N, C-alpha and C positions, 0 to 999 in steps of 0.2 A: 689082541694088543695088550701091552703091559698096563696102560691106563688110558682113559678116554675122557675128553672134554665135550660136554653137551652144550652147544652154543645157543640152544633155543628150546626152552620148555616152559610150560604154563602150570601153575598151581591154582586150583579153584577151590575156594572154601566159602560156602554161602553164609557162614557166620559173619563175613565181612561184606561191605556193600557191593552189589552187582546191579548193572543197568542193562535192561533188555536192549539188544542191538538188532534192529530190523525184526523185532518180535522174538528173538532168540535169547534164551538163557541156558547156560550149560549145566551139566551135572557136576557134582563135586568131584574133584581130583586132588586128594590131599597129598601132603608130602609123603606120608606112609604109602600111599598108592603108587606114587612115582618111584620111590626107592624099591618097592617090591617088583614093579614092572621092569626096571632096568637092572635088576640084580645080576643077571648073566653077562652084562656088557662091560662090567668093570669101570663104570663111570665114577670118577673121583672128584670132578669139578664141573662147574657149568654156570648157566645163566637163566634166571627166572625172568620171563618177559611178560609185561603187562599187556593184556588183550583188550579188545574194543569194549567188552562188557564190564571191564574193571575201571574204565574211565580214569579219573584222577585220584582214585583211592590209593593210599600208600600203606594202609594198615595191614592188608593181606600180605603185601610184599615184605614188610618188616618181619611179620610172623614167619613167613616161609623161609626167609634167609636165616633167621635165628634157629629154626628147627634143622635146616639142612646143614648148617655149619657146626652143629653140636658135636658131631662125630669126628671133627678135624678135617672134614672136606672143605673145599673152597668154592663157594657159590657167590655170585654177584647178581645184581639186578638191573633190569631195563624198565624204566617207568614211563608213564605218560603224565605230563604236567601242563598246567596253564601257562600262557606266556607272561602272566603277571606274578608268577611265583617269585618270592623274595630270595635274595642272595643267602639269607640265613637258612631258609628252607632247603635250598640246594646244598649248602654245606652240611646240613644235618643229614640229608639223604646220602651224601657221599660218605659220611662217617658210618652209616649203616650198610654200606656196600653197594650202593647204586652207582652205575658207571656209564649210563647212556639214557637218552630220551628217544622214545619211539613215536613216529608219525604214521598213523594208520590211514593211508590214503585209499585203501580198499573198502574199509568198513566204517571208518569214523571212530569216534570215541576219544580221539587225541586232539592236540592243538591243530589249528588249520594250516594247510600247506603254505599260506601267505606268510606265516610266521617262521617257516623253516630256516631260512638263511640267517635271520636275526638270532633265533634261538641257538642254532648250531655254533655260531661264533661266541655267543654269550656263555654257553655252558662249557665250551672248550677253554675259553680264556679263564673262567672262574675255577673250574674243577677238573679240567682235562678230559671231559666226557666227549663222546661222539653221538651222532644221531643215527637211528635205524629206520628204514622205510619198508613198510608193507605195501607194495605197489606192483601193478602190472604195467603193460607196455604203454598205454596212453599217458599215464601220469609220468612214467619214466622218461618218455621222449620229450615231454614238455619241460622237464626239469634237467635235461641233459647238461646244459651250460651251467646251471646253478650248482649241480652236484660237484663239478670239477673245481668250483670256487670254495667249497666247504672244507674246513680243516680236517675233518675226519667223519666218514660216513660208511654205513653198511646197508646192504640190501638183503631183505629176507627172501627165502624160498626160491632162489635162482630167478627172481622176478616173474615167476609163475607161468609165463607164456613163451612158447617157442619163438614167436616173432620178436621177442626181446633179446634174442641171443646176440645178434650183431652189436646192438647197443651195449649190452652187458659186457661183451668182450672189450669194447672201447673203454668203458668205465674202469674195468679191472686193470687195463693197461695204464690208466691214469691214477691208480692207487686206491680205488674204491674196493672195499671188502664185500664179500658175498657169502651168505649162509647156504650151505648145501643141506637144506632142510625142507620139510613139507613135501616129501616125495609123492604122497598121495593127493596133493593139490595140483600137480603139474599136468600140462597137456602134451608132454614130451618125455622121452627117455632121459633121466637125469645124468646117467653115468658118462655118456659121451660128452655132454655139456661140461660136466665137472672136469673131465680130463683136458678138454680144450682150454678152459679157464685156468687150470693149474699150469698148463704149458705157457700161458701168457704171464702169469704172476704166481709163483708157487707159495707166496706168503698171504694170498688174498682169500683163500677158500677155507671155510670152517664148517665141520659137520655138526649137526644137531638133530635131535629126535623129533622135535615139534610135538611131543606128547602133551596132552592126550589127543591131539589132532582134531580139535573141535571143528565141525563142519567140513572136514576133508572127505573127499569121496572114498579114500582108503586110508585108514589110520596107519601110523608108523608100525612097521613090523621088523623084527630082528633081521630078517633076510635083506632088508634094505641096507643095513649096516654092513653085513658080511659081503654083500655084492659090491659095495663101495670099496671095501678092503681089497677084494680080488681085482677090481678095476685099477686101483691106484698102485698096488705094490707096497712093500713094507716101508720104504723110505718116505714116499709121498704120504702114505696113510699116517705116519707118525706126525707129520706137519698138519695135515687136514683134520685129524681126529684128536690132536692134543696141542702141539706147539703153537700153531697159528692163533687159535682162540685164546690160549693162555697169555700170549704176548699182547694181542689186541686189547684185552680187557685188563691189562696191567697186573697180571698175576705172575709171580716169580717162577 
């Protein structure tokens, strides 16, 4: 592909605060490590996503975005914030390139699910952000009606479980976005699922590497990307691997 948008990557730098999650602390994965790892994929833009073990720290994210954007690339951020964050803090994060708030319903470390609807409307009204959910089937089905009321929402990693497919298809048809990411976390073949969801809403699906794939059974491999290209074909791949993500995150 001429250029690729990575909708989901993590940068880990133990110079900044880390919080053990279920006893797990990750190894460092610096900006330099990421750029070296994806050099062959022609990634020119993307999204740094806060993980459970980064909790509400913003300092690592500000540093990562500054380093990634030095070369003229366009990277934005997804953070985790407390529900009591001030408007001034949200506006400052927006100025630094943050574009969404993540709710980690699988591993914690984020604000509580009880705050999801309030926060989704608040951040959308103030700064035009969306919410992102790391969730599997049980949480997803309990939130089905809530998600269709939110102004803008995205689900990570194809909702992780095969039994989520029917619900995911319904949500995509209602305008919910989905990340084609975390292939090594899934209990199903992602390619047929992605094709099916693309057929429902061609604007909804966004490719991402999920590097460095912390705690995944299989880390991201370049063959995942190339098989996705083969599955989609050139026109659909241009949307899934570039245009959809750029549009959703407000990049020109």
